[in-house]
N, C-alpha and C positions, 0 to 999 in steps of 0.2 A: 065146527068151533075149530081153529088151529091154534095151536101153542106156539107161540115165538118164543126164541131166547133172546131176552133182553141184556143178556150178561156180557159184557165186551171181554175181549181178550185181555188180560193182564199185560202190561208192558212188560217188554224184555228185561229180562234181569240185567243187572250190571255188568255180571261176567260175561253173558251172553252178547251185550252191545261191545264189549271189548273185543272179544272174540272177533264181531264182525268187522270193528274197526280194523285189528290188527290186519284180517285177510285182504280188506280195500286196500289198506297200505302197503303190504305184500304186493297185491298185483299191481298197485301203481309203480311201486320200485321195480319190479320187473319190466314194466312198459319202458320207463325212462330210463333205465339201465340197458335193455335191447335196444333202444334208439339210438344212445350215446354210442353203444358198441358197432352199430350198425354203421352209424358215419364214419369212426375209426376205420373198420373194415374198406369202405368204399373209398375213403382219401388213401388208405396206404395201397390197396389195389390198383387205384388209378396212377398212384405216383411212381409205382415199383418200375416200369419200365426206363423211366429216365435216371434211376439208380442203379441200372444194371453194370454200366461201365465202373462203378465204384467197387474194387474188389481187392480182397486178398485172396483167401482158400475160399471165401465164401462173398458174394456180392451184396449190396446193401439192397438190389432190388429184390433177391431173394429173403432177405429177412423182412422186409417190406410184405413179401408176400406171406411168409409164416405168419405176421402180425395180423395179417387182412383175414386168413385163416381162421386163427386163434379167436379173434374177435366174433367173427362170424358164427363159429361154434357157441362160444360163449354167449351170443345174443340169443341164438336159438334155444339153447340148453335152459337160459333163465326163463323164458317163456314157456317151454314145456314140462319143467321139473322145478317150479319156484320154490317148493317147500326143501329143496335138499340144501342143507346147508353145504356140501361139496362143490355144489354147481354157483352157489353164489362164491364160495372161497375162489375158485377158479376165475370166475368174472371178475372179481377184484384184482386179483394177481395178474389179467390179462391189461386191464386197463390203468393199474396202478403202475405197472412196469411199463407201459407204452407212455405214459405222463412223465414218469421218472427216466426213462431214455431220453424224449424228445428235450427234457428241461438240460440233462446233462452233457448230451452233445450239442446242445445250444451254447451253453456258456462255459463248459470245460474241452480243453484240447487234450483228449484222453490218448489220444493216437490209436493205432492198431492193436489190439488185444487178441493174439493166437490167431486164427482163422477169420476173424473177423476184421474188416477194413477199418479205415479212419474214418470216421462219419462226422467229426466235427463240422458242423454248419453254422456260423455264429449270426444269421439271420433269422427274422421272421418274415414268412409271407402267408397270404390268406390260407393256403391248403394246411399250411403246417399249424395256424392259429386256430383253425378249426378244429384240427386233429387233436391238438392239446388241450381245447376245453371240452371234448367230447371225453375224452379219455379221464379228464377229471372228474368231469360229473357223474362218466360211468363208474370211477373208483368209489363216489363218495354215496351214489345210490346202491351199488353193490354191498357196501358197507352196511348201509342200513339194510339191504335186505337180508344180510348175513345176520344182522342180530336180530330181526324179525324172526328169521327162520329158527334160529338157535332159542330165543325164547320160546316161540312157539312148541317146539320140540321137548323143553324143559316142562311145559305145561302138560 
């Protein structure tokens, strides 16, 4: 005669469910942020050679390559170390800085600043629009990730 245990496991407590939901949200934020930053990196790397001629001490193409490298690094770090607040802060700064720069140089003729060339470009074209949208999405999801990582750290 075998004895079977007819007791069911108790449902997860509200706190455990909340932690599971936060982990899932953090993972989703990491994937979305990394994807947005990957698009940003690709667009900047692809456009960089066309902007090498725009230069002061530094060419705009070189600045595009720096942005591409920073965005690619931030995307990788967010996927690997999504619990780190510093990683989320870095991702946010890269994405927000990118969208801020594209909007500034689209609408304001700042002129050359020190070693940087005049990057005023008062037009939208598909790659520029794609980059701006990706950077905006990346900044928003990185801010969400930062707040989730901050909250998990405090608990």
